[in-house]
C-alpha positions as a Python dict, from the first residue, in 0.01 Angstrom:
ca = {
    (1, 'M'): (0, 0, 0),
    (2, 'A'): (214, 275, 206),
    (3, 'R'): (84, 268, 606),
    (4, 'V'): (-72, 595, 735),
    (5, 'R'): (212, 758, 921),
    (6, 'L'): (79, 775, 1275),
    (7, 'S'): (196, 1003, 1596),
    (8, 'V'): (375, 845, 1866),
    (9, 'A'): (79, 837, 2101),
    (10, 'E'): (-166, 697, 1787),
    (11, 'R'): (104, 431, 1733),
    (12, 'R'): (148, 345, 2092),
    (13, 'E'): (-237, 323, 2113),
    (14, 'E'): (-244, 88, 1811),
    (15, 'L'): (31, -137, 1975),
    (16, 'L'): (-168, -173, 2305),
    (17, 'R'): (-495, -269, 2128),
    (18, 'A'): (-283, -543, 1912),
    (19, 'A'): (-121, -649, 2223),
    (20, 'I'): (-456, -687, 2395),
    (21, 'E'): (-611, -879, 2119),
    (22, 'Q'): (-310, -1107, 2130),
    (23, 'I'): (-288, -1163, 2495),
    (24, 'E'): (-668, -1273, 2472),
    (25, 'K'): (-600, -1496, 2180),
    (26, 'R'): (-256, -1661, 2317),
    (27, 'G'): (-238, -1597, 2678),
    (28, 'V'): (20, -1373, 2855),
    (29, 'A'): (274, -1639, 2866),
    (30, 'A'): (272, -1747, 2513),
    (31, 'V'): (236, -1404, 2342),
    (32, 'R'): (559, -1253, 2176),
    (33, 'I'): (661, -936, 2075),
    (34, 'A'): (642, -1075, 1696),
    (35, 'D'): (274, -1176, 1736),
    (36, 'V'): (207, -803, 1796),
    (37, 'A'): (423, -690, 1516),
    (38, 'S'): (282, -943, 1273),
    (39, 'A'): (-76, -824, 1343),
    (40, 'L'): (-4, -484, 1252),
    (41, 'G'): (233, -553, 988),
    (42, 'V'): (528, -361, 1154),
    (43, 'S'): (876, -472, 1245),
    (44, 'N'): (970, -615, 1607),
    (45, 'A'): (1211, -315, 1614),
    (46, 'L'): (910, -73, 1604),
    (47, 'V'): (772, -240, 1871),
    (48, 'L'): (1059, -257, 2092),
    (49, 'Y'): (1114, 112, 2028),
    (50, 'H'): (772, 200, 2202),
    (51, 'F'): (809, -88, 2454),
    (52, 'S'): (1138, -212, 2544),
    (53, 'T'): (1048, -545, 2689),
    (54, 'K'): (742, -765, 2629),
    (55, 'E'): (696, -717, 3034),
    (56, 'K'): (666, -354, 2971),
    (57, 'L'): (444, -399, 2648),
    (58, 'V'): (210, -643, 2861),
    (59, 'A'): (201, -408, 3150),
    (60, 'A'): (94, -108, 2951),
    (61, 'A'): (-153, -302, 2763),
    (62, 'F'): (-321, -420, 3107),
    (63, 'A'): (-308, -43, 3212),
    (64, 'Y'): (-478, 56, 2899),
    (65, 'A'): (-744, -188, 2903),
    (66, 'A'): (-807, -75, 3266),
    (67, 'E'): (-853, 273, 3203),
    (68, 'D'): (-1117, 197, 2934),
    (69, 'D'): (-1277, -13, 3171),
    (70, 'L'): (-1278, 255, 3416),
    (71, 'A'): (-1379, 513, 3185),
    (72, 'H'): (-1711, 336, 3120),
    (73, 'L'): (-1763, 253, 3475),
    (74, 'R'): (-1740, 630, 3560),
    (75, 'K'): (-1987, 696, 3282),
    (76, 'L'): (-2251, 436, 3416),
    (77, 'L'): (-2175, 582, 3780),
    (78, 'G'): (-2198, 960, 3681),
    (79, 'R'): (-2558, 930, 3494),
    (80, 'R'): (-2821, 1145, 3658),
    (81, 'T'): (-3054, 927, 3826),
    (82, 'T'): (-3075, 726, 4149),
    (83, 'A'): (-2773, 575, 4289),
    (84, 'L'): (-2985, 232, 4277),
    (85, 'R'): (-3003, 272, 3922),
    (86, 'R'): (-2681, 340, 3858),
    (87, 'L'): (-2512, 83, 4075),
    (88, 'R'): (-2757, -185, 3905),
    (89, 'A'): (-2615, -69, 3582),
    (90, 'A'): (-2267, -98, 3673),
    (91, 'V'): (-2301, -424, 3825),
    (92, 'R'): (-2505, -566, 3534),
    (93, 'W'): (-2245, -428, 3290),
    (94, 'Y'): (-1940, -573, 3507),
    (95, 'A'): (-2102, -891, 3544),
    (96, 'P'): (-1959, -1179, 3326),
    (97, 'T'): (-2329, -1211, 3210),
    (98, 'G'): (-2319, -856, 3086),
    (99, 'Q'): (-2160, -663, 2805),
    (100, 'A'): (-1823, -580, 2969),
    (101, 'K'): (-1548, -735, 2732),
    (102, 'G'): (-1233, -876, 2831),
    (103, 'W'): (-1273, -1148, 3089),
    (104, 'R'): (-1040, -1363, 2947),
    (105, 'L'): (-792, -1105, 2937),
    (106, 'W'): (-834, -1036, 3313),
    (107, 'I'): (-793, -1383, 3413),
    (108, 'E'): (-492, -1407, 3222),
    (109, 'G'): (-365, -1078, 3391),
    (110, 'W'): (-461, -1215, 3745),
    (111, 'A'): (-244, -1543, 3681),
    (112, 'A'): (49, -1341, 3538),
    (113, 'A'): (28, -1084, 3815),
    (114, 'L'): (149, -1358, 4061),
    (115, 'R'): (489, -1356, 3887),
    (116, 'E'): (535, -999, 3726),
    (117, 'P'): (528, -699, 4006),
    (118, 'A'): (457, -421, 3707),
    (119, 'L'): (140, -616, 3622),
    (120, 'R'): (40, -703, 3985),
    (121, 'E'): (49, -323, 4055),
    (122, 'V'): (-181, -231, 3734),
    (123, 'A'): (-439, -516, 3853),
    (124, 'Q'): (-436, -395, 4214),
    (125, 'D'): (-485, -46, 4100),
    (126, 'L'): (-775, -136, 3893),
    (127, 'D'): (-924, -336, 4165),
    (128, 'R'): (-874, -64, 4439),
    (129, 'R'): (-1056, 188, 4196),
    (130, 'W'): (-1329, -28, 4123),
    (131, 'K'): (-1406, -102, 4476),
    (132, 'A'): (-1375, 274, 4569),
    (133, 'A'): (-1608, 392, 4287),
    (134, 'L'): (-1884, 148, 4383),
    (135, 'A'): (-1840, 219, 4737),
    (136, 'E'): (-1865, 599, 4669),
    (137, 'V'): (-2223, 553, 4509),
    (138, 'V'): (-2348, 303, 4787),
    (139, 'A'): (-2258, 582, 5030),
    (140, 'E'): (-2433, 829, 4830),
    (141, 'G'): (-2762, 608, 4825),
    (142, 'V'): (-2719, 562, 5216),
    (143, 'A'): (-2706, 943, 5230),
    (144, 'A'): (-3021, 996, 5002),
    (145, 'G'): (-3213, 734, 5206),
    (146, 'E'): (-3247, 491, 4899),
    (147, 'F'): (-3138, 190, 5091),
    (148, 'R'): (-2931, 65, 5384),
    (149, 'C'): (-2574, -44, 5401),
    (150, 'P'): (-2352, 17, 5723),
    (151, 'D'): (-2043, -81, 5529),
    (152, 'P'): (-2005, 81, 5163),
    (153, 'F'): (-1665, -40, 5111),
    (154, 'G'): (-1710, -405, 5255),
    (155, 'A'): (-2007, -429, 5038),
    (156, 'A'): (-1813, -335, 4734),
    (157, 'L'): (-1556, -578, 4822),
    (158, 'R'): (-1823, -849, 4829),
    (159, 'L'): (-1992, -777, 4516),
    (160, 'T'): (-1672, -756, 4313),
    (161, 'A'): (-1552, -1072, 4460),
    (162, 'L'): (-1852, -1241, 4357),
    (163, 'L'): (-1824, -1072, 4022),
    (164, 'D'): (-1469, -1194, 3968),
    (165, 'G'): (-1556, -1545, 4097),
    (166, 'L'): (-1818, -1609, 3864),
    (167, 'A'): (-1614, -1474, 3559),
    (168, 'V'): (-1380, -1747, 3620),
    (169, 'Q'): (-1668, -2008, 3639),
    (170, 'L'): (-1823, -1881, 3332),
    (171, 'T'): (-1497, -1821, 3133),
    (172, 'S'): (-1308, -2088, 3227),
    (173, 'Y'): (-1509, -2418, 3297),
    (174, 'A'): (-1817, -2420, 3050),
    (175, 'G'): (-2111, -2561, 3195),
    (176, 'A'): (-2044, -2494, 3546),
    (177, 'V'): (-2297, -2245, 3609),
    (178, 'S'): (-2568, -2084, 3376),
    (179, 'R'): (-2571, -1729, 3286),
    (180, 'T'): (-2891, -1707, 3388),
    (181, 'R'): (-2824, -1863, 3716),
    (182, 'A'): (-2521, -1654, 3755),
    (183, 'Q'): (-2733, -1345, 3697),
    (184, 'E'): (-2972, -1434, 3960),
    (185, 'W'): (-2695, -1454, 4196),
    (186, 'V'): (-2559, -1118, 4116),
    (187, 'D'): (-2909, -960, 4168),
    (188, 'E'): (-2961, -1133, 4494),
    (189, 'A'): (-2625, -1015, 4630),
    (190, 'L'): (-2660, -636, 4521),
    (191, 'A'): (-3025, -655, 4685),
    (192, 'R'): (-2895, -839, 5005),
    (193, 'E'): (-2608, -549, 5062),
    (194, 'L'): (-2845, -279, 4991),
    (195, 'G'): (-3109, -405, 5256),
    (196, 'L'): (-3359, -430, 4975),
    (197, 'E'): (-3585, -718, 4831),
    (198, 'R'): (-3474, -833, 4494),
    (199, 'A'): (-3784, -694, 4330),
    (200, 'A'): (-3659, -342, 4407),
    (201, 'L'): (-3386, -393, 4150),
    (202, 'T'): (-3630, -457, 3889),
    (203, 'A'): (-3857, -178, 4009),
    (204, 'S'): (-3556, 68, 3971),
    (205, 'Q'): (-3577, 25, 3599),
    (206, 'A'): (-3943, 147, 3571),
}
C-alpha cells in the first residue's frame, strides 16, 4: 500500500514523534537513525534529509516534546479561575503522579544534555519557561490576595525541583516512594510555598 504523501512540515512532525517514541524505548545513547526510519517504514536517507545528524534529530525531538508540554501548561494556567486552582491543576498535572507523559524521556534528556550542548540548550529553555509561567501565576495570586508568597520565582524553582526529583525516584527506582506519599509531599510543598494550610488546596476544588 502506497504511503500518503506528506508536506515537509507534516513529515518532520511524523519523524519527531517517532524519534520521541524511540528515545523513550531505547534511550538517547542507544537510539539510531535506523530505528526511527524503521518505525515509520521509511529510508535512513529520508530521516537524514530532514535532520542531517542524529544529534540534530534528538535535539529537535526534545524541543518538539517541550513545546507540547508548554502548550498544555499554558492551557492549564490560562483558565478563567483563581490563581490557586490554576496552580494546583498545573502542579498536579506536572507531578510524576499526574497525567503528564514523558518523564522517562526527560530523564534521558537531562543525562544526555550533560554531553550535548544543543540538547542542554533545549532543556534549559524548557526549565526557564516552566518556572517563569508558574512564577507569573503565583504573583497574580499574591496580587489578588489569595495567598502570601514573598518570592514567586523562588517558589517556582523549589516546586519544580521537588517535582523533578520525585520523577527520578518514581521512574528510575521502583518502590523508592509510593505515588500516594509523593502526591502528599507535592500538596504540602505547594501549600507551604503559598502560606496556606494543605486543606485549602482541597477546598480550592469545590
